[in-house]
N, C-alpha and C positions, 0 to 999 in steps of 0.2 A: 537288338533289343535296345529301345531307348526310353528314358523315363516318361517321356510324353505319351507313349504308348502304354506304359506299364500302368500310369494313373488311371486307365480306363476300366482296370480290373474291378471285379466285384465280388459279391458274395459266393458262399460255397452252395450254390443250387446244383444238385446233382441231376444229370439230365441226358438220359439215354436217347439214342435215335436209331432209326432203323432206314435202309434204303428202299425196302419194300412197303412197310406200313407206316414209315416214318412217325414212330412213336417216341415221345419224347418224355420220360418220367423226370422229375426234378425233385431235389429235396436238399435240407441242409445237413451238413456233417462236419464235425471237427477232429482234428487230430491233436490230443493234448500232449505236451512234451512230457515224457515219463518222469517219475521221481528219480533224483540222483543225476539227472542230467542237466548242466547248467546252462542258461541263457546269458547272454552278454552282460547283463545288469544283475545276474545272481538270483533273478525271480523265475517263476513260471509263467507262461503265458499260452495262449491259445492262436495257433495259426489255422485260418479258414481256407479251404481248399475247394475249388469249384472242379467236379469231375463229370464229364460227358462220354457215355457210352452209347453203343449202337446194338441193336439186336442182331446185327449181322455180324457182331463180334469184335467190331473195331470200336477205337474210343479217339475222342479229341483231346488235344493239348489241355492241360489243367490250367486253372487260374488260382491265383494265391493271394489272400488278403492278410495283412498282419496289423498288430497293433502299433498305432504310431501316428504322429502328426503330418510327417512328409517322409517319401522314400528318400533313402540315403545312398549314395554312391558307394559306399562301403559295403552295402548288402550283395552288390552285383560284380565285385572286381575279380572274383575267382571262379565265375560261373562258366562252364564250357557246354557246348553243344546245345544250348538253349534254343528250343524250337520257336520259329519266327512268329507263331500265332500265341504263344503263351503270354499271359497278362499278369502283372503284379499290381498290388495296391495296398492302402492303408486306411484304417478308420481309428477313431478316438478309443474304441474298445475291441477292435478286432471282427467285429458282427457287421452285418448288412443293414441296409435300410432301404426305403422306398425308392429314393433316387438311384442308388447302385444297382438296384434290381433292375430298374427301367433301361438304364445304361447296359447293363448286362444282357437284358433282352435284345436290345437293338443290335448290340454287337454280335450275338449269335444266332438271331433269328430275323434280323431286319433285312432290309433290301442289300443285296450283294453278300449276305452271310454264306458260309459253308451249307447251313442247312436249308437255305432258300435254294441254292444252285443244286443240291442233292434231291430237293423235293421237285424241281422243274417246274416250279408254279403251282404245284399241287397243295392242299391243306395239310398241315402237320398237327399232331396231337401233342400237348404238353400236360405231363401229369406232375402234380406237385401237392405238397401237404398244405396245411392251413396257416402257414408262417404270414405274418402281416404284411410282409414285404413284397408278397406276391398274390395275396388275397386283398386287393384294393382297387378301385375303380380305374385309376390310370394304367396300372399293369394289365388288367384284363382287357381294357379297350385296345391297348397296344398290341397285345397278343392278336386281337380280331384284325387289326390293320395290317398285321405281317402275315396275315393267313395263318395262325395258329389257334387251334381250338383248345382253350385251356380246362383241364378238368382237375379239380381239387379233390384228392381222396379224403376220405372220412377218417376220424380219429382212430388210432389203433389199428391201422391197416398197413403196417410196415411189411407184412408179408406179401403185399402186392407191389413192393418197390424191388425190383431187379438188382440194385446194388446192394441193398440191405441183404438180400437173401443170399448171393452167391458171390460177391466180390468185396465188400469192405471187411469181411473176417479174414480171408487171405491177406488183404491189404495191411490190417492192423498186425498179423502175424509177421508178415515180412518187414514190415517197418520195426517191430520190436526186435527182430532177429539182427537187422542191420546195427541198430543201436547197441545190441549186446555185443555183437563182433567189435564195434568200436571201442566199447568199454573195456573189453579183454586186451585191446591194442593199445591201451592208455589215452585214448582220445575220448573224452567224455563230453566235451563242449558242443552244444547244439544251440544255434542262434540264427538269427535272421538271415546272415550271410551263407549258411551251408544248409538251411532247412530244406530248400528246394532240391538240391542235389541228393539230399538222403531220401527225400520223398519220391523222387523220379526213379530212383532205383527200387524201391518198394512197389511203385505203380507199374513198373515193367514186369515185375515177378507176378502180380496179382491180377493185373488187367489182360488177362489171356483170352483168346477167342472162346475157349471152351467155358471159362467162368462167366464170361458176359452173356454168351448165348444160354448157358443153363440158368442164368437169373430171369431171363425172360420166359423160359420154358416152365420153370418150376413155379412161377407166378400165373402161368396160363394166359399170358398177354401175347405173346408170339411164339407159336401160332396160337390164334385164340382159341381157348379150350375150356370152355364154360362148365363142363362136367368137372374139371380139375377144380376149378375155382369153387364149385359147390363142395366137393368132396374135401378141399383143403380147408375150407372155413368150418366145415362140420367137425372135422377131426381136431382142429385147434380150439374149437369152443366147447368140446364134449369130453376129450380125453382128460384124466385125472393126474397122468404122468407126465413131467416135461418131455417133450418130443423135438429133436433138431428138425428144423424146417426141411431142410433138404432130404434128410431121411423120411420124412413124412411124405414128400413129393415122389421120392424114388418107391416108396411102398404102395403108393395111390397107382403110380405108373405100372409098376409090375403086376398088381392085381387087376387092373382094368385096362390093360394095353390095347384090347380090342376096340376102346372107345376113343383112342389118341388119333 
């Protein structure tokens, strides 16, 4: 892992993929450092993580962007077993921008990328929300140049995002438990130099094949199940009682399994 490669990392666009349908939902996600956990400078900040999962139950190495002007060697001195494809980067506020999104797109969907190789020349579909960094002319044109079909989800449709449905909840739970165990052991400090190590532990716990595949199934995306999408939308918009999304999907599946 070299700093030259690390500077190519970009925002936290979530982006699942599949070897069969090559479906790539993308979205933004932040992990905030919990209260009581100290950063190097004594303040709280955001770390932005790019997570990529596939409908076949696999996931790609994460990418991490942190607040700062330059990458510091001290952040990487104690990292072990870092995947060769992981990317690190910085921005003034820890967020993405149009330039970073374009570079990320090229890295992950452009010529010679892992997704292009897996697609074997076929078109891929990229699902994302309406964030300005990927809803702009340059980004959309680049998608088409890379044989990627861009699809922007409507507002308030997180129930169609596999990672929101079945992956990020166990990720947050695992990350919080890891921090709790560190606190109990007297290790309270979380900073840029150990954030990846902590996050990667939580990632391995949460990003299981079962959780990832369930995310695609519960959203009706893979396999494509239009009846489930219809029932899911109807249930979420008509119920007067808060219902867990996964419980809602299971209830629909159990009552209408003949239509699956």
